[in-house]
C-alpha positions in Angstrom: 0.1 0.2 0.1 1.4 3.9 -0.1 1.8 3.8 3.5 3.6 0.5 3.8 2.8 -3.0 4.6 -0.4 -3.1 7.0 -2.8 -6.2 8.4 -6.2 -5.7 7.5 -8.4 -8.2 9.4 -12.3 -8.3 9.2 -14.7 -9.9 11.8 -17.2 -10.2 13.5 -19.2 -10.5 9.8 -23.0 -10.8 10.2 -25.7 -11.6 7.4 -28.3 -9.2 7.8 -30.5 -10.8 4.8 -30.3 -13.4 2.6 -32.7 -14.0 -0.6 -31.8 -17.4 -2.4 -35.0 -18.2 -3.9 -34.1 -18.8 -7.4 -32.6 -22.3 -7.3 -32.5 -25.3 -9.9 -31.1 -28.3 -10.2 -31.8 -30.0 -13.7 -30.1 -33.2 -14.8 -28.3 -34.4 -17.9 -26.8 -36.7 -19.8 -24.5 -39.4 -19.4 -25.0 -38.7 -15.5 -24.5 -34.9 -14.9 -26.7 -32.5 -12.3 -26.7 -29.0 -12.8 -27.6 -26.7 -9.8 -28.1 -23.3 -10.5 -28.6 -19.8 -7.8 -30.0 -16.7 -10.0 -30.5 -13.7 -8.8 -29.5 -13.9 -5.4 -29.0 -10.9 -2.5 -27.0 -10.9 0.6 -26.3 -8.1 2.8 -23.9 -8.7 5.5 -22.1 -5.9 7.8 -18.3 -6.4 10.1 -16.0 -5.0 11.6 -12.7 -3.6 10.4 -9.1 -3.2 11.5 -5.7 -2.2 10.0 -2.5 -1.3 11.7 0.6 -0.5 9.8 3.7 -3.3 10.2 6.1 -0.3 10.8 6.6 2.5 12.3 4.7 5.0 12.8 2.2 2.5 12.6 -0.5 4.0 11.3 -3.6 2.7 12.3 -7.8 2.8 12.1 -11.5 1.0 12.1 -14.9 1.0 11.9 -17.9 -1.0 10.7 -18.8 -1.8 6.9 -21.9 -2.6 5.0 -21.5 -5.0 1.9 -24.5 -5.8 -0.3 -24.0 -7.8 -3.3 -27.1 -7.9 -5.7 -27.8 -10.5 -8.6 -25.6 -13.0 -7.9 -25.6 -15.8 -10.0 -23.5 -19.1 -9.6 -23.8 -22.7 -11.9 -22.2 -26.0 -11.0 -22.5 -29.4 -13.2 -21.3 -32.5 -11.3 -20.8 -35.9 -12.9 -21.8 -38.7 -11.0 -19.9 -42.1 -11.5 -18.8 -45.1 -9.3 -15.4 -46.2 -8.0 -14.1 -49.5 -8.5 -15.4 -50.9 -5.2 -19.1 -49.5 -5.7 -18.9 -46.3 -3.8 -20.7 -43.1 -5.4 -18.4 -41.4 -6.6 -18.8 -36.9 -7.8 -16.8 -34.7 -10.0 -17.2 -30.6 -10.3 -17.2 -30.7 -14.5 -17.6 -26.9 -14.9 -18.6 -24.0 -12.2 -19.4 -20.4 -13.2 -19.9 -17.2 -10.6 -20.9 -13.7 -11.1 -21.9 -10.6 -8.9 -24.1 -8.2 -10.7 -23.0 -5.4 -8.4 -21.4 -4.8 -5.1 -21.8 -1.6 -3.0 -19.3 -1.1 0.0 -20.3 1.6 2.9 -17.9 2.2 5.5 -18.5 3.6 9.1 -16.1 5.4 11.9 -12.6 6.4 11.9 -11.1 7.4 8.6 -15.0 6.4 6.5 -15.3 9.4 5.1 -12.1 9.3 2.5 -12.6 5.6 1.9 -15.9 6.3 0.8 -14.7 8.0 -2.0 -13.0 4.9 -3.3 -16.0 2.8 -2.2 -16.4 1.9 -6.5 -13.0 1.0 -6.9 -13.0 -0.9 -3.3 -16.1 -2.7 -4.3 -14.9 -3.9 -8.0 -11.6 -5.0 -6.0 -13.5 -6.9 -3.7 -15.9 -8.5 -6.4 -12.9 -9.2 -8.9 -11.3 -11.0 -5.5 -14.4 -12.7 -4.3 -15.4 -13.9 -8.1 -11.8 -15.6 -8.3 -12.1 -17.5 -5.0 -15.6 -19.1 -5.0 -15.5 -21.4 -7.7 -12.2 -23.3 -7.0 -13.8 -23.3 -3.3 -16.9 -25.2 -4.5 -14.4 -27.3 -6.8 -12.4 -28.5 -3.9 -15.3 -28.9 -1.5 -17.1 -31.1 -3.9 -13.8 -33.2 -5.5 -12.3 -33.6 -2.0 -14.5 -32.9 1.4 -18.0 -34.5 -0.4 -16.3 -37.3 -2.0 -14.4 -38.0 1.5 -18.0 -37.9 2.8 -18.9 -40.3 0.3 -16.5 -42.8 0.7 -17.5 -43.1 4.2 -21.1 -44.3 3.7 -21.8 -47.8 4.9 -23.2 -49.8 1.9 -23.5 -53.1 3.9 -25.5 -52.8 6.6 -25.9 -56.1 9.4 -30.1 -57.2 9.0 -29.0 -59.2 12.3 -26.6 -61.6 13.8 -26.8 -64.1 10.6 -26.9 -61.9 7.8 -26.2 -58.0 6.1 -27.6 -56.4 2.8 -25.0 -55.1 0.4 -25.9 -51.8 -1.6 -22.8 -51.1 -3.4 -23.6 -49.8 -6.9 -23.1 -52.2 -9.7 -23.2 -49.8 -12.6 -22.4 -46.7 -13.4 -25.7 -43.9 -12.5 -26.9 -42.9 -15.8 -29.8 -39.8 -17.1 -32.8 -40.7 -19.2 -35.2 -38.1 -19.9 -35.6 -36.4 -16.3 -35.0 -38.7 -14.1 -31.4 -40.3 -12.5 -31.3 -44.3 -11.9 -28.9 -45.7 -9.6 -28.7 -49.0 -9.6 -28.0 -50.9 -6.3 -26.9 -54.7 -5.3 -29.5 -55.1 -3.0 -28.1 -58.8 -2.5 -28.3 -60.4 1.0 -25.1 -62.4 2.0 -24.3 -64.8 4.7 -22.3 -63.3 7.1 -19.9 -66.1 8.0 -20.0 -67.4 4.0 -21.1 -64.8 1.9 -22.3 -66.8 -1.5 -23.2 -65.1 -4.6 -27.4 -66.1 -4.9 -27.7 -68.7 -7.7 -31.1 -67.5 -8.8 -31.2 -65.9 -12.0 -31.1 -61.6 -11.8 -33.8 -59.3 -13.4 -33.4 -56.6 -15.3 -34.2 -53.0 -13.5 -36.5 -50.8 -15.7 -35.0 -48.1 -17.6 -38.3 -45.7 -17.7 -40.1 -43.8 -15.0 -44.0 -43.8 -15.7 -44.7 -41.7 -12.7 -44.1 -38.3 -11.2 -43.3 -39.2 -7.6 -40.1 -37.7 -6.4 -38.6 -40.7 -6.0 -39.3 -44.4 -7.2 -37.8 -47.5 -5.7 -37.6 -50.8 -7.5 -37.3 -54.0 -5.6 -36.7 -57.6 -8.1 -37.5 -60.9 -7.1 -33.5 -61.8 -7.0 -33.3 -59.7 -3.5 -36.2 -61.6 -1.6 -34.5 -65.1 -3.6 -30.9 -64.0 -2.0 -32.6 -63.4 1.6 -33.9 -66.9 1.2 -30.4 -68.4 -0.2 -28.5 -66.3 2.4 -30.4 -67.4 5.3 -30.4 -71.1 4.5 -26.9 -70.9 3.8 -26.4 -69.2 7.8 -28.6 -72.6 9.1 -31.6 -70.1 10.2 -34.3 -72.1 8.2 -33.4 -75.1 9.0 -34.6 -77.0 11.9 -34.6 -80.8 12.8 -38.1 -82.1 13.6 -38.2 -85.3 15.8 -40.6 -87.4 17.3 -39.9 -86.0 20.8 -40.8 -82.3 20.1 -44.4 -83.4 19.1 -46.9 -83.5 21.6 -48.4 -87.1 22.5 -52.1 -86.0 21.5 -51.3 -85.2 17.8 -50.9 -87.7 15.1 -48.3 -87.2 13.8 -45.6 -90.3 13.3 -42.1 -89.2 12.3 -41.9 -92.1 10.0 -41.9 -93.3 6.3 -44.5 -95.7 7.0 -46.6 -92.6 7.9 -45.0 -90.2 5.2 -45.6 -93.3 2.0 -49.0 -90.8 1.3 -47.6 -87.9 1.2 -43.8 -88.7 -0.1 -44.6 -92.3 -1.9 -40.1 -92.6 -2.8 -39.6 -92.5 0.9 -41.4 -96.1 1.9 
């Protein structure tokens, strides 16, 4: 700066009002989600303070009102899967713009700073525009994927079995619907095996206007029966001593010859 190197701090930032009512999310092929904000407005105030690092240590402080109008932002996100079947997102494009930015200083030598408020506002707007998209991109590519990697896609049902939700293919968009196909298969905990029953194809069309539609095929129920059978949960050894005497059933091949002739 003209007065030398200074340390500037901004604190007690308070948002007085915010209007982010014009939001939209649109699906695009192959598996993209584009989220956008239009005509957003935000007003905030904060305390500012600066001090020259070297002698004579010129300093000043006060407050500032900042009003940003006609804010627009758009982010395009590609949804894919990892090799292990976890969801994964990638920021493919980002745009951010501030229509107008007004800065008004209060306190200290604000009468002087306000003479240059337009130039300060332009510099502040350029600085914000240069920071927002890199911050959003980093949050999506790093932070959001870190959260997604912690999702538990294998959930215990009970002590015998668990259900596997891992994704079996890349998500895809058809018309205005995003399709996410999970395995939905139930396994025996001790010795997980693939169910030998044939798998059914999942639909690739939506005939409903509901926000969310869930499909479950017969394979999920068959895998449950197979897993519990493998776990021994569906096995029971019926012997004569557990049958009450008043029930005329005898655990002999002679008794069952009329039901299963091959036994006799």
